[in-house]
N, C-alpha and C positions, 0 to 999 in steps of 0.2 A: 292334544296331549300325546298322541302316538308318536308324533315327530320328536317331541321332547324326549320320550323314552328311548327312541333309537339313537338320538344324540348322546344321551347319558351312556348307553352301552358302548358307543363308538369312542367316547372320551376315556371311559374307565379301561377299555381294552388297551389303550395306549400307555397306561402308567407302567413304567419299567420296573423290573425286578429290583427290590431293595429301595424303592422310593414309595412315597405316599402322596395323596392329594386329599383335599377336604371336600365335604359335601357342598359347601358354598362355592369352592373353586369349580367343581364339576358342573354345578348349576350355571355358573357364569360362563364357562367355556362352552356349554351346551346352548347358550343364547337365552337363558332364563335366569338372570341374576335375581337373587332373593328366594330362589326355590330350593334351598338346601334340604328342607324337610321332605319335599317331594322326591328328591334324589334318594334320601334315606329310605323312603317308602318303596321306591322302585327296587332298590338293591335288597331290601329285606324280603321281597317277594320272589327272588330268583329261585329256580329249582336247586335242590341240594347238590346235584352233579354238574352244575354250571362250570364252564371253563373261564368265565369272566373273572378277572382278579378283583372281585368286590372287596376283599380283605385289605386292599391297599387304600381304601377310603376311610378316613377318620375325621373327627371333628376339628374345628378351628382352634381348639386349645391344645391340639396334639395328642388327644386321648381317644381311646376306643369308646364309642357310645353304647355298645352292647353291654349286657349284664350276664353274669353267671357263666354257664357252659359256653354260650356263644362268644362271650368276651375272650375266654381262654382259647377257644378254637381260632379266633381271628388273631390274637396275640401270638400264638404258637406258629401260625403260618407266616406272620411277619418276621418273627425271630429266625425261622428257617431260611428266610430270604436275606438275612443280615441286617434287618432293621433293629436298632437298639432302643431300649426304653430306659429312662432314668428311674431312680428309686420311687418317684411319685407316679410311675406308670405312663409317663409322657414321652412322645417322640420329639426329637429336635427338628421342628418344622423348618427352621432356617437352613438346615443342612439337607434334609431329606424331602422337602416339599417339591413335587414335580409340577411344572406348568408347561403346557404345550407351546 
């Protein structure tokens, strides 16, 4: 599983500014299709001061999966990078979904 974690970090690190990817995409690109929840778990355990752009990973519905203050922090970081949300709080994945 350590290899998987390193692959997740390597893929997430590549997501460009102003783009997003999904937990499922990160799992697939890391060589572990179907491991979206595990990607979420890995990213949720990052240290507070990480330079990894974890905030660029959202769910397959184009929504932020976090709740409360964490959701607001992630959304604010994405908005600062130019990512737009519609009135339902969703990102247009067709336009902003990054795939290596």
